[in-house]
N, C-alpha and C positions, 0 to 999 in steps of 0.2 A: 675565706675567699676561694679556697680550693673547691669546697662544696658548691659554691655558687657557679664556678666555672664548669663543673661537671653537669650541673643542672642546665646551664645554658646550652652546652653541647647536646644534651639529651633533647632539649626543645628543638634545636636545629634539626637533629636527626628525625624526630617525630614529624616535624612539619614537612621535611623533604619527602619522607615516605608517603605522605598523604596526598601527593600531587603527581600529575603526569605532565609531559611536555608536548606542546604543539609546535612543530618546526616546519620550515619551508623556505622557498626562495621567491623573491619578488623581482620581476623583470618588466621591461617595457615591451611594446608591441614588436620591436625588432630584436628582442632577445638580450638587450643590455641590462646588466644588473643595476638595480636602483639602491644607492646607499642613502641611509638616513630617512627611509620611508617610515611613517608613523604606523604602528600596529597596536590596536586596542581590542580588548575582550570585555564584553558586557554580559553579566549573568542574566539570562533571559527571565529567570524567576524573580530575582530581587531587583532587577533593573539597575544594579550597581556595577561599577567598574570592577573587574576581577583581576586583570593583569594588563600590562602595557609594555612596549619595547620599541626598538628601532632595528632596521636592517644594517648589516655591516657592509664593508666594501664589496663583498661578493653577493650582496642581496639577501643573505641569510637572516631569518628572524627566529625568535624563540620566545614562547610564552609558557608560563607555569600556571596550570589550571587545576581546580579541584576535581576529584573523581566523581563520576556519576552525576554529571550536570550538563545542561544545554547552554551554549554560549553563542552570542552574536559577535563575529569578528569583523572589524573594520580596518582596512588598510588604505592609507592615503599618501599622496605625494604631490608636491606643488606642480600644477599643470597637467595632472592626470585625474581621470575619473576614479572615485573611491570604490574599492572593492568591498562587497558586503555579503557575508555568507555565515551559515550556522555550522557548529560542530557539536557533537555529543560525545562526552568523555565517559569511559568506563574504567578499565584497569590497564590499558596499553597506551603507549605514546602514539601520537598522530603526526602525519606529514601532509601538508597542503601547500602546493606551489601556486603562485598567483601571477597573472599577467595584467598590468594596468594599461589602459588605453589613454591616449592623449586627449585633453579637453581644455578649452579656454576658460571654462568656469572654475570657480574656486571652491570646489566641493569640500576641500579639507577644512574650510572654516567651520563647517558644521560640527566637527569633532574636536576642534581646538580647545573649546571650553571644557571638554571632558578629559582630554589628555593630560596626564600629570606633567609631561614634558613635550614641548613642540619646538622644532628647529626650523628656522627660516633664514637661510644664508648664514650670516655671522651673528645672528641673534638666537639665543636659547631662552624659551619662555617656560617657567615653572609655575604650575598651578599650585598656589600655596596650600589650599585646602586638602590637596592630595597627600601632603606630608605632615598634616597636623593630627594630633590625637586629643586635643582639648586642654593639655597641660601647658601649652605655650602662653607666654605673657608678653614678650617683646620680640622684636625682629630677629635677634640673635638666636632665639629658641627655634625659630622656623628655619633659618639658614643652616643651622647645625644638622638638620635632618635631610637636607637636600644633597643628593650625590654630587661629589666633586667640590663641595663647599666646606670651608672651615672658618671658624671665628676663634682667633687666639685670645690669650688672656688680656691683651691690650685692647681688644675690641676691633682689631683690624680683620678685614675679610679677605680670604684667599679663595680664588676660584681656579680649580684645576692647576694648583701650584703657583698661581700668579696673584700678587696683591692687587686688590681693587683700588684704582686711583681716584675714582669719583663715584659718589652715590647720589642719585636723584629720586625724587618722589613725584610721580606724574610728570616727569620730564623737567622738573625744576630742581636746581641744586639745593641740597639739604645742608645748611651751614657750610657752604662752599665745597660740598662733596665729602665732608669728614665722615668717616665710617663709624668711629666709636660713638659719637653722639647719636648716630642713627640706630646702631644695633642695641644700645642700652635704653632707648627711649621710645621708638616707634612701636605702638601697640600691635600685637600679632593679629588681633581680630579685625584690624582695618586693612590687612594686606590681602589683595586679590591674586596678583601675579608678581613674580620676580623675574625681571628681564635681565639676562646677561648679554651685554653688548661687547662683543669681541672686536678687535682691530678698531678700537674707538678713537675717533678724532673729532675735536670740537670745531674744527674749521673745515667746512665742506670742500673748499677749493683745494685743500692740501691732502685730501685722503688718497688721491691717486699717485702722489709723489713722495709722501712721507712714509716712514716705516713705523706703522702703528700695531704691528703684530702682537706686541707684548702689552698693549694698553687695553685694560678691561674696565668697564663701567657697569654699575648696577642701576636699574630703574625700577622702583617699587610702584606698582600700579595699585591704586586704592579701590576698594569696593565701591559700587555706585552709591550706596547709602552713606558713604563718608565724604562725598563731594558736595560742595556748597553748604556744608554744615560744619560747625565746630565739633571736633571729636578729641578723644584722649582720656586722661584720667587724672584724678587728684588723690594723693596718698597722704594720710595723716596717721601718725602713730606715736607710741611712747613705750617706756618700760623703765626698769630699774636695775641697777647693778650695785656691787659693793663699793663703787666709787661715787656715782652720781646718778641723777635722773636722766633718762634717755629720751630723746625726741627725734622725730623725723617728719618733714613736710616736703612733698614732692609733687608740685603741679606740672603736668605735661599736656599742653593744649596745642591743637593743630587745626588749621583751616586751609582748604584747597578749593580753588575754582579755576576755570580756564584763564581768568584775567589776572588773578593775584593769589598769593598764599602767605600765611603767617604761621610761624612756629614759636611757641614759648615754652621754655624748659626751666624749671626752678628746682632748687634742692637746698634744704637746710637740715643738717643732721649732725649728731655727735657720736655716731656709732661706727665710724670708720668707712662708710660707703662713699668713696672718693669718685664722684662722677666725672670731674674735670680737674685732673691733678696739675701741679706746677709743670711737670714734664709734658703733659698734654698741651699746656699753654705755650711752652717754648717750642714745641714741635708743630704747633698750629701755624703753618706758613701762610695761610690765607689764599692758597692756590697759586702762589708765585713760583715761577720757574725761571732760572737765569737764562737769558737769551744765548749766552756763550757756553752753556753747559756742555755742548757737544763739540766745542772748538778745540779741545785739548788743553786748555788753560784751567788750572785748579788753584784758585786763590783763596786763602783763609783770612777771615776778618777777626779771628780770635774769639774767645769767650771770656768776658770780663765780669761775669756775675759773681755773686758772693760765695759760690761753692757750696750750695745746699747739699746736705746728705741725701742720698737717694733711698726712698722707701723700698722695702722688699715685699713684693706682691701687694703693694698698697696697705701694708700692715705696719702699725707703730704702737707706741705705748698709749698714745691718746691722739685722736683726730677729730677736729671740728671743721666742717666744711660748709661753704655757702656758694651758691651758683644761681645766676640769673642770666639766661641766654635767650635772645630772640633773633629770628631770621625771617626775612621777607623777600618776596619777588613780586614785581608788578609789570604788566605789559600794557601800557597805554595805547599801543597800536601794534600791528603785526610786525613792524620793522624794528621795534625798540623794546628791549627788556632791561629793566632796572632791578637790582637785587642788592642785598647787603645783610650784615649781621652785627650784633653787639653782644659781647660776652663779658660779664663781670663775675669774678670768682675771688673767694677769700678762703684761706685755710690756715688753721693754727694747729701745729703738729708737735707733739713731744715724743722724742725718741730716746731710748736708753739702750746702750750697747756696750758689750765687752769685746775687745779686739786683741788678736794675737798676731804679731808681725814677725815673720822669719825673713831676715835679709839674705841677699844672694850668696855671699861668700864669707864664711866664718873666719877665714884667714885674714880678712881686711880689718878685723877688730871692731866691727859694728855690732853692738849688742842687740840681741832680739828684744822686742818690746811688747808689753801688754798695757792696754789702756782701758779705762772706763770713761764713758762719755755720755753726759746727760745734755740733750739739746732741745731747745724750743725754737721752732721755725714759725714765722708769721709772714704771709705773702698775700698781697692784693693785686690782682691783675685785671686790666681792662683791654679788650680787643675790639676793634671797630673796623668795618669794611663797607665800602660802597662800590658797586660795579655797574657799568653800563655797556650794553651790547647793541650795536646798531647795524642792521642789514637792510640797506635801501633796496638792493636787488641781489641777484645770485652772484654777481661779479664783485661785489664790494662788501667788506665787513670791517667794522671798527670796534675795538674793545678798549675800555679804560677802567682801571682799578685803583682805588685808594685804600691803603691799609695802615692802621696805626696800632701800636702796642705800648702800653705804659704799665709800670709795675712798682710797687713799694714793698721791699723785702727786708727782713731782718732775721738774724740767726744768733742766738745766745747759747754758748756751750761751756759746760764745766767739765774739764778733763782731770783725770788722775793718771799720770804716766809713771811706769815703773822706773824710768830713767830720769824724768824731769820734774816729778812731783805734781803739785797742783797748778793747773793753768786755767784761767778764765779767758774766753775768747768771744768777742762780739764783732758781728759784721752787719752792714746795712747798705742799702743802695736804692736809688730811684731811677732805673734806666728807662729810656723810651726809644722808639724807632718809628719812622714813617717810610713806607714803601709806596711808590707809584709805578704803574705799569701801563704802557700804551702799545697797542698792536693794530696794524692796518694790513688787510689782505686784499689784493686786487688781481683779478683775472682779466688780462687783456683779451685773450681768446683761448681756445682750447689747447694751444701750444705754448702759451707764455703766461706764467704766473709769478706774481711778486708778493713779498711779505716783508713788512718792517716791524721790528720789535725794539722797544726801549724800556729800560727799568732804572729807577733811581732809588737810592737808599740814603736816609739821614738817620744816624744813630748816636746816642749819647749814653755813656755808662759811667757811673760815679761810685764805685764800691769804696766803703770805708772799713778800716780794719783796726781792731784793738785787741791786744793780748796782754794779760797780766800774769807774770810768772812769780809765784810766791817763793819758790825755792831758788833763790838767786844764785847760790853756789853751783847748782847743777847746770846753770846757764851762763856761768861767768866767762868761759872762753868765747862764746858767741857774743855776749854783751860787750866784752872788750874789743872784739873785732868790729862791731858796729859802732864803737865809740860811745857807748852808753855810760851814764853816770852811775858808778857802782856803789855810791855812798847812800843810795836810797834803800827803803825797806825791801822793795822788790823791783822787778823790772815792769814798767807800764809802757808798752811799746804801741805806737799808733802809726797808721799810714793812711793818707788820702791819695786817691788815684782817680784820674779822669781820662777817659778814652773817647774821642769824638771821631766818627767815621762818616765819610761821604763817598758815594760810589755811583757811577753811571755805567750802564752796560747796554750796548745797542748793537743791532746788526740789520743788514738788508740782505734778503735772499731773493734769488731769481732762479726759476726752474724753466728749462726748455724741454717740453715733451717731444721727444724725437719720433716715437711711435707708440703702439699699445704696450710694448714690452721694455722700453728704455726711456730714460730721461737724464739730463745733466743739470747739476745744481751749482751755482756760484754764490759764495757768501762773503760779504765785506762787513767787518765788525770791529768794535773797539771796546775796551774796558779802561775806565779811569777811576782810580781809587786813591783817596787821601785820608790819612789817619794822623791824629795828634795824640800824644801820650804824655801825661804829666803825673808825677808821683812824688811823694815827700814822706820820709820816715822821721818821726820825732818822738821824744820821750816826755811823758808827763811825770813831773816830779812830785814828791810827797806834799809839797806846799801848794800844788795845783798849777804851777807855772809850767811852760813848755820849754824843752831843751832840744836844740837841733844838733845832734851828734855828728862827728866826722869819723868815717871808718878808718881803721888803722890797717894800712896795706900789708905790713909785715905779719899781721895776725890772720890774714886771709890766705887761702891756698894760692899756689903759684898760678900766674896768668891773670890775676885780678889786679891790674895796674891802675893807679890813680882812681881808687874807688870813690863813688859818690852815693849819698843817701837820697838824692833827688834825680828826677828825670824831666827833661823837656825836649821832646823829639817830634819832628815832623817826618812823615813817611809817605812817599808817593809811588804809585804803580801805574804804568801805562802799557797797554797791549793793543797793537793795531794788527789785524790779521785778515788774510784773504784765503778762502778755502774753495775747493772744488770737489765734487763727488759725482760719480757716474753710476747709475743704477740700471741693471738690465736683467731680464728674466729669460731663462732658457730651460725648457722642460720643467723639472721640479725645483730648479735652482733660481734663487733671487740673490744677485751678487752686487754689493755696493763697495767698491774701492774708492779711496779718496785721500786727500792730504790737506793740511792747513799750514800756511806760512805765517810766522809771527815775527813782529819786531817788538821786543820788550825793552822797557826802561824802568829800572828800579832805583830809588834814591831815598836815603835817609840823612837827616841833618840834626846833629846833636853835639853839645859841648863845643860849638864853633867848628865842628869837623863835618864835611859833606862827603858822603860815600855814594858812588854811583856804579851801576852795572847795566850796560847796554849791550844787547846781543840779538842775533837773528837765529831762529830755529824752525826747522821743517818737521811737522808732526804728522805721520801717516796714520791711517785707520782703515779697517777692513771689516765688512760684515757679509756673511753668507748664510742664507736660510734655505733649508731643504724641506719642502712640503711632501712628506712621504704619503700621507693620506689627508682626508679632510680635517681630521683632528689628531694628526701625528706629525711632528716636525722636529728638525734639528737646526740649531742656530750656532754659528761660530763668530765670535767678535774679537778683534784685536784693536787696541788703542794705545798710542803713546801719548803721555801727558807730561806737562811741565807743572810742577807744584811749587807754589810760592807761599811763604809764611806771612804772619801778621806783624804789626808794629811791636807787640810785646816781646817778640824774639830778638828784635834789634836794639831795644832800649838797654843801654850799657849800665845805667845806675842800678843800685841794689833795690830789689823789690821783695817784700814779705809775701810769699804765697801761703805760708802757714807759720805757726810758731816754730816748727822744726825744719822749715824749708825756705832758704833765701835764694833768690834768683837774680842773675845778671845776664842781660842779653849780649848778643854778638853783632856789632855793626857790619862785620865782614861776611855775614852769612850769604851763601849762594843758593840758587834754586835747586830743587831735586828733579830728577828725571825718572819716570816710571814706565814700565811695560806691563800692560794688563791684557790677559787672554782669558776668555771664558767660553765654555761650551755648555749648551743647554739642550736637553732632550725632553720632549713633552708628548704624552699620548693620553687621550681620553676616549675610551672605547664605549660608545653609548649602547652597543649591542650587548655587551656583558658587564657594563658599568665598572670597568677597570681603569683606574687613574694612575699613571706612572709619570713621575717627574724627577729629573736629575739635573744637577747644576754643579759644574766644577770651575773654579776660578784660580788663576795663578797670577801673582803680582810680584814684580821685581823692581826695587827702587835703588837708584844710584844717587850718591851724594845726599842721602836722606838726612834731614835735620834730626839729630838725636840729642839727648841730654847727658852732659858730663857731670857727674856728681862727686863732690869732695866732702867727705864726712870728717868732722872733728874727731881726733883720737878718742876712742871709747865712748862716743856720743852718737845719738841718732839725729843730731842736727847737721844739716848738709847745706852747702852752697852749690847751686847748680847753674850750669850755663849751656846754651845750645851750641852745637857744632855740626859741620857736615861730615858724616861718617865716611871713612875711606873704604868701608866694607859695604857690599850690597846687602840690603835687607830683602828677605823673600817670605812670601806667605802663600799657602795653598789651602783652599777651602772647598768643601764638598757638602752638598745637601741633596737628599733624595727622599722620595715618598712613593710608597705603593699603597694604593687604596682599592679595595674591592667591595662592591655592593652586590649582594645576592639575596633576592627575595626581600625579607625584612631584616637583614643583617648587614653590618658593615664592619670590615676589618681593615686596619691600616698599620703600616710600619714606616716610621720616619727616622732618618739618619742625618746627623750633622757632624762633620769633621772639620777641625781647624788646626792647621800646623803653621807655625811661624819660626823663622830663624833670623836673629838680628844680633848685631854687636853692641855692647854696652860698656862704657868706661866709668869705673868707680874707683876713686882714689888712685888715679893714674894707671889702673890695671884694666886692660881690655879683656872682656870675656865674651865668648860666643854663646849666646843664650838660645835655648830652644823651648818651645811651648807647643803642646799637643793636647787638644781638648776633643773628646768624643762624647756625643750625646745620641742615645737611641731611645725611641719612644714607640711603644706598640699599643694598639687599642682594638677592642672588640666590643660592639654594641648592637642593640636591637632597635628597631623602629616600627613597633606594632601600632596599629590604629586603635585597637580595643584593649589589648593586654598591657601590663606595666612594662616599662623599658629599663634596661640595665646597660651600663657602659663600664667596661673594665679597662684601666690604663696602667701601663708600667713604664717608667722612665729610668734609664741608667745613664749616669754621667761620670766620666773619668777625666780629671785634669792632671796632666803630667807636665811638670816644668823642670827644666835643667838650666838653672841660673847660676853661672859661675861654677863653684865647686859644690853646690847644693842641689840635690835632686829631691823633688817633693811631689807626692801623689795625693790627690783627694778624690774619694769615691762618694757618689751620691746615689742612693736608691730611693725611688719614689713610686710606690704602687698606690692606686686610688680606685674608687668605685663610685659611680653615680647611679642614682635610682630615681625614677619618677613614675607616678601612677595617677590616672584619672579615674576616680571611683564614683560610680552611681551618677555620673554627669553632674556632680555637685562638689566633690572634694578633689583637690590636686595636692598630692604629697610628693615632696622632693627632698632628697637627702644626698649628701656627698661626704665621703671620708677619704682622707689622704694621709699617708705616713711618709716620713722622710728621714733617712738615716745618713749621716755624714761621717766618714771614717778616713783614716790614712792608710788603709790596707792591713793594718795590724790592730789598731785600737779604734773603738767608736768614739769620735769626738763629740758628737751630739746626735740625739734622735728626738723627733717630735711628731705629733700628729694633730690633724684638725678634723672636726666633724661639725658640719652645718646641716640644718634641716628647716623645712618650712611646710606649713599646712594651710591651704587656701580653701575657703568655703564660698560658694555662690549658689543660691537657692535654685536657679535655673539659668539657661543660656542667655535669656533676655534680661536678667536682673541687672540693674545698674550698680548694685552694691556688692562688694566683695570684702571678705574678712580674712586677714592673714596673721598667723602666728609664726614668727620667724626666730630661730635660734642660731646664733653664730658662736663658734668655738665652744661647743658643748662639753668638750673634755677639759676646758679651762686651761689650755696650754698657755704658758706664759713667755715662751721664747722660741725662736727659730734660728737656724744657722745658715751661713753662706760662706763659700770659699771663692777667692779671686786671685788672679795672677797679675802682678804689676811688673814694671821694668826692673825694679830693684828688689822686690820682695814678694812673698806669698802671704796673703792675709786670710785669716779665719775670723769671722765676726758672728757673735751671738746677739740677736735683736730681741728685745723684750717688747711684747705686744699686748693688745687689749685683752681683758679677761672675757669670760662668758657673758654674752648679751642675750636677753630674751625680750622681744618687742611684739606688741600687738598693734596691727595696722588696719585701718579702714580705707578702702579704695572705692571711689565713686567714678563710674564710667559715664562720660558724656555721650 
């Protein structure tokens, strides 16, 4: 790797010395500097683009040109006549100042198609072909080469440090704007331009009164030959391994016309290529956003799934996945748009892992634990959405969305615990949810704007749990406390649980536009939420019959009075709020102070006892944005929030969260209050392609709901209950990025810091815990059009935890290299190598490396057939490690993964 770095630096130096600079200043006819003017150089001999750039805030431009050449220079600016002149380069730098004259014609359109980047107000247009070298296959390959853009491992797109919230293709939502399905599936050869839409707002009436500065959308413009025709590709392949025969089938078909569009994505494989994971399905919100999100109320509905183990980097011991997804849009007339999607996915995953758990405080007598866990997960998920958008005129807009999610999940686990012996654990569930959303926007006149939003949720979750503990003696204390029959061969514990949720969230907004620089907003809203929670712990005896045990209060920790193994609780939450915000602009400042007044009502009813909490609270918020330059700004935000928990935390009866964790809620829980301050700096200099982003956030929470854990003496089994902490919990996070693009090279440095301080009670002992995680990532890569490209990455992570009387450190070092080459306009070769080492600062806990490679052959650019030889895990690495910090412990886990796979694929391009 050192040799490769030296070679790369030599190439940079050689390339730099072979060029000269053309610089100058661009002004208008009255001598004012023009910022963001387009500057383009075309080689007069080859007729190809040689260099491009933009002017900075002072009108300066800079082009890098080859020596001993003649170039045509074109400089354009919206509303100005294009300047056109020639320069001849020799061995000295050149200076040429330019004055542009005003003109009503749009001369700049003539060079837009040739410019790699064009700026029009809040829209940046990237010419995709200017960033391709022929090795690209999907949208993510193109985006990674565009300055200021990044695609993370999850397929999420970031533009200039901000996450893209919506992705469209030719102006139509792609699977409701989901970025991962787009980056992994849209073919690169279909992309003409990538439009970055800053300050994006879906509702025209609200763009002048809402704060959309941090909203970014992408619109992918297709090439003309891809419109009104089906395009895409179909991949078929197979292979062999020491375990089984391998297969892959991936049809990806697209059709776009002005009136309607259809997208079909399919995937069937057993080689670990998870296109749409269970995590993706759960995070796929369908585009729904709570109307009350900015009101200051934060209410949790809980998470009652069956607790699937999370994959590490989508790697496991065995993965079979299936996906069928279709998305459509239809415009029967100009005023009406209909759209929707249906996604069906299934995955069967086997994981094998070894875990080491270090508990917070050795003085508490909690033994450390090692476990081996063999898990089989099976999940089938269906997502369905229909949307209608009706705009009869410029003053009215009506939106309606219907979104449904169903799932059938199961997880079977075989444990061996160093403390509890052999445990078999089974979980299953068939949850479903239905969301509906209604929005109406009405503009009375240019001074008065109204908006109404309402959202409803119906949700039903029914997780079932079963644990069989063969080593009854190691579990006897817990079994006796639960009231289990100890005359059986082992303990066969079961639990049924049902959580039903209904919620309505609605608000009415009114804006009065006072003048061009200020407006006032009034909001009237409400939230009504109702949850019911039922659970029942029972024991299955050796003869197959069921036994309903009665917990023994004297064997449970203090505070667990009149314990029950059942729950039947109704929980209601109501919030009625009125808010006002005043926004005004002065110079470079946009300031929005405001507050929201809330009347809260919280009520839970269980075991014939009704507990109520009614109160009034005023929540202030403040936002200030400083626009230093066209692409440089600072924003400061303060928000006070009231945080409410879900029905699970109130349910007093005992609940099995896991074989070693018993939970009992607290009917007397109160809400928590938080103060949140964040400061953000952003700068993207198109003159020298330098991207700087920094974000710092501070959060302080009073009366935070924390978990009090009581461990049985000498055991890892605990009984946990929530309580309002008398200590304030604090957290401080920072993230920053510096990225520089120069000529054909890009360098970046990313930093992420996270510090938290919180109080935790374990066995009646309160400890002040601290956790500090640091992550640093550096990257240097090339973006040549003709030559091979190399990217070097290095990531360092330090996790430092001070939990009770135990201080633990985990160091992770991860260097990697990526290489891709387009050879003879026929072959594309890609390879990636990554090494990761995990240590505690003294000893290496584990180290592992991965090497993947692929070779793709296409006889010519117009050929419809492509052949790919793909190898994953060439080094046949069988495990990887990960470290994490919990509230009570520090966990180190070794995950066993799939072996070396080699597949041959045929790809047919439509």
